[in-house]
N, C-alpha and C positions, 0 to 999 in steps of 0.2 A: 342175614338179610335175604328176603325173598321178594324179588322184583317181578312185577307184572305190568304189562301195558294193556290198558282197558279202553275200548271205544266207549265214549261217554257222551250222553246228550248234554250239550253246553248249557241248556236251561237247568239241568239237574246239577251239573258239576260247576256251575258258574262261580260259586264262592271259592272253590279250590283254584280255578283258573285265575281269578282276580288276585288271589293271594300269591300264587306263583309268579304271575306277571310283575306284581308290585315288588317282589323280592329280587327278581332276576333280570327283568327287562326294563328298558327305558320306554315308558308309555307316556306320550305327550297328552296331558289332560287327564280326565277322569277315566280310569280303567273300566268302570261299569258302563260308561257311555260307549266305549269301544266294544265291550261285550254285546251290548244291545245292537249297535250299528252293524258290526261285522258278522255276528253269529245269529242274530234273531231277525234283523230287519232287511237283510240283503235280498237280492232277487232269487237266490238259490239257498237251499238249506245247508248251512255249514256244519262241520263235524269237529270233534276234538278227541284226542287220546289223553288219558291221564296215566302217568307212570306212578305205580304204587309200590311202596316198600311195606310189605304186609298190607295193612289197610290204610296207611297214611299216604296221601298224595305228595310226591316229591318232584314231579316234573310234568310237562305237558307238551303237546304238539297240536296245532290247529290245522284244519283242512277247510279252506274256503274254495269256492267254485268260480271258475272263469269259463266263458264260452269263447273258444278260439275258432277261427275260420281259416281254412286253406283252400282257396278256390271255392268250389261248391261244397266242400266237406266241412261239416260242423263237428267240432270236438268238445266234449264235456271234460274239462281239465281240472285237476286238483292243484290249487295254489297252496303250497306249504307255508305255514305261518306260525308265529308265536311258539317257537321251539325253545324250551327252557328247562333246566334241571337245577334243583337246589344245590348250593355250593358243596354241602357235605356229601353229595352223591355224584359229584363230577369225577368219577374215577375211570371213565371209559366205558365199561360194560353197561351200566344202566342207560346211558344216552344211546348207545348202539342198539340195545334191545328195543328201546322206544322207537327209534327211527326204522328199524327193520320191520316192526309191527305196522307202522304207518305205511311203509312201502308195500308190504304184502296186501294191505287193504286197498290202497289207491291203484295198484297194478290191476287188481281184480275189478274194482268198481268204477274206474274212470278210464277215458281214452288215453290220457297221459297225465304227467304231473311235472311241475316245475316250481322253483323257489329261489329265494335270495338270501341264503344263509349268511350270518355274519362270519367274520374271519375265523372265530374259534369253532364254528360248527361245520365248516366246509369238509374237513377230513372225515367227520362222522357220516355225512351224507355220501361222500364218495365211497367209503367203506361199505355203506349200505347198498351200493350199486348204482348210484346216480352218475350221470355224465356231466362233466363240467363244460357248459356251453361257452362261457367266456366272461369277460368283465365289462360292466357298464362303464362307458366313458362319460366323463363330465366335460362338456364343451362350454366355453365362456367367451362372451364378447363384451369388452369394456366400453361403456358409454361415457363415463366421466373419469378423466385421467388423473386428476390432482392427487387423490388418495393413493392410487397405484404408484405414481411417480414418487410420492413421499415415502412410501414403504420401501421402494427400491433404492432411492438415492439418499434418503434421510436428510433432506434439505426442504423443510415444509414450505417456506415462503417462495423459494424459487420453483418448487414443484407445483405450488398452487397457481402461480402465474403461467407457467408452462402448460399446466393442465387446462386452464381456461382457454389458452390459445389453441391447444390441440382439440379441445371439445368444440370450439367454434368452427374450426376448419372442417372437422369430420362431420359435424352436424350439417354444414352447408352441402357437403357431398351427399349425405344421406337424403336430405330433402330433394336435391336435384335428381337423384336416382329414383325417388318415389313419385316424381311428377308424371312419368308415362303411365305406370299402372294405376295411379290415382284418378286418371281420367275416366276409367270404367269401373274401378273397384274402390271400396271404402271399408274402413274398420268400424265395427260397432261393438261397444261394451254392452253385454247382455245381462239382465238380472237372472236369467234362467235359460236352459236349453229348450228347444221346441222341435216340432216335427221335421224341420229342415235338417236336423242332425241325423234323423232316421234316413232321410233321402240321401244325404252325403255318404253315410255308411254303406247303404245299398249300392251306390254308384261306384265307390272307390275301394271297397274292402279287398278286391282282388289285385289292387296295385302292389300289395306286399304278400309274400307267399304264406306267412303265418302271422296273424294279427288277432288281438283280443277284440271282441265285439265292442263297438263304440256307438251304440244308438243312444237316444235321448234318455231312456229309462236308466241305462247303466251309468252314463255320465252324471246324471243327477244324483244317483245313489253314491257313486264313487267319490265325487268331489263336493257337490253342493250340500249333501246331507252328512258328510263325514265330520266327526267331532274333531276339535282341535284347529288345524290350519284353516284359514279362510282363503277360498279360491275365487278368482274372477274369470269370466268367460269373454275372450276377445275373438270376434268373428270377422272373417274376411268375406264380404258380400259384393255382389254385382250392384252397381248404383241404381240401375233402372228397375230391375226385378226383385232386388233384395235376396236373390238366390245365394245360399251359403256355398262358398267355394273351399274354405278351410277354416280351422279354428285353432286357438291356443288356450289352454287352461293355465292360469298364472297364479302363483302365490308369491308373497313377499311385499313388504310395505315400501312406500316411497322413501327414498333416502338409502335404500339397500338394493340387493340383487333381486331382479325379477326372475323367478325360477319357472321355467316352462315345464309344468308337470305332465302335460301332454300336448301334442300337436298332431293334426291329422288333415288329410286332403290329398289331392293328386300331387305328384312331385312338382308340377308347374305351379299349382296354387300355393303349396308350401313355400316355394321360392318367392312368390309374390308377397306372401305374408311376411317373410323374413326381410323383404325390402321395405315394406310399409311400417312394420312394427317398431324398429329402433327409434325413429323420431317421436312416435307416440309415447313410448316408454320413457325416453329422455324427458319429454315434456311433463311427465308425471313424477319426475324426480328420481328415477331409478339410476343406479350407478353402473349396473352391468346386467347382462342377460345370461342365464345359464340353462343348460338342458342336459339331462342324462339320457344316454341312448346306447343300445346294443342291437345290432342286426344289419339290415340291408345296407351295404356300403355306399349306396347312393345318398343316404341321409348324411353321414359324416362328410362326404364330398360336398354336398349342398351347404352344410354348416361352414365348412372351410371357405367356400366361395363367398359366403356372407360374413367373413372375418371373425368367425368363432375359432378359438384355439382349444386343443385338447389339454386340459389341466391335470387330470388324474383319471385313473381307472381302478377303483377300489372294491366295487361290489361284485361278488361272484354270482353267476346264475347257473343253476343246475337243472337238469331235465332228464326225464325217463319216459319211454313209451309204455302204455298199458297193454294188457293182453288183447284189447279190442281196438287198438289204435287204427283208424281208417286211412292213415297216410304212411308213406314210407318212413320207417324209423330213421333212415339216413338223413332225410330232410329235417326231421325233428332235431337231430344232433348238429345240423349245419347252422352256425350263427348267422350267416348271410341270408338265411331264409326268414328270419324273425324281424318283427318290428316291436321293440321293447322300450317303453318309457317308464316314468314313475307311475303311470296308471296301473301297470302290471303288479306293482308291489302291494303288499298289505301295509297297514299302518301300525 
């Protein structure tokens, strides 16, 4: 067997990529829709490597592009995606050869690279030279308690009655807490993002030391044009001017968990959003709110203040500075410098 890792135009190697994804990855929805969205229709040109055994494609690794900002420094960053090797070739060396080829390329061509490898791929990335930044924490706030109590105590009728009582008492507290900010602020469900999101990004991107660009064009592509999941935009605005103060991108149907795929604004505005949002989501039938996050410790502290609990931390984030990285590599390796949500992951 002669293995080679070859940088390949995704438009040319699309059939091979789709076949490898289908055989080895969990792709929600149509993999060809993912190929078009992620590799052809993005704001930046994506790349892909194919691992070949002689001439047969037996593995792949994608490189999508993110624009990160650290203060006034703009970083063109490679987001590692869609790493997969056919089962018959998962013997260690082929996967390592592929990842080392990817790393040589992104180290030379990008300011930095980062990714969210699954559990089985973490070791390969670390052996290739990546630094383990940390684990994404999943924070949850329960809105409807009957199901939670039933799972814990296994007494459905008693749990349902107790759950209704707990829900009513907690809802009254949430509504009371929302009264003060609701005098000047309001929540708006938006069908699309608009120029207010550009202004919010310009005003607040320096709140966090390293954060992915969150202007209207990127948010629209990342969430509203993504195949598969349906996302909704919840905006916190000033009542008189309709100026955008913060937003949440939400997925999940009524009757289930409202997943916050992204939240952004000043710390104060995010706190106000977290005060006003629970009664609104409860009214839409959601049972809980969840958010995954790694980074600035002020955000977990804010979530804890708003009655979120850390449920698990399962997804590893890896990072490496490129040869032209314009910021201190020590900052890049500091998890407290980052602001990472589901927005940063590929799908």
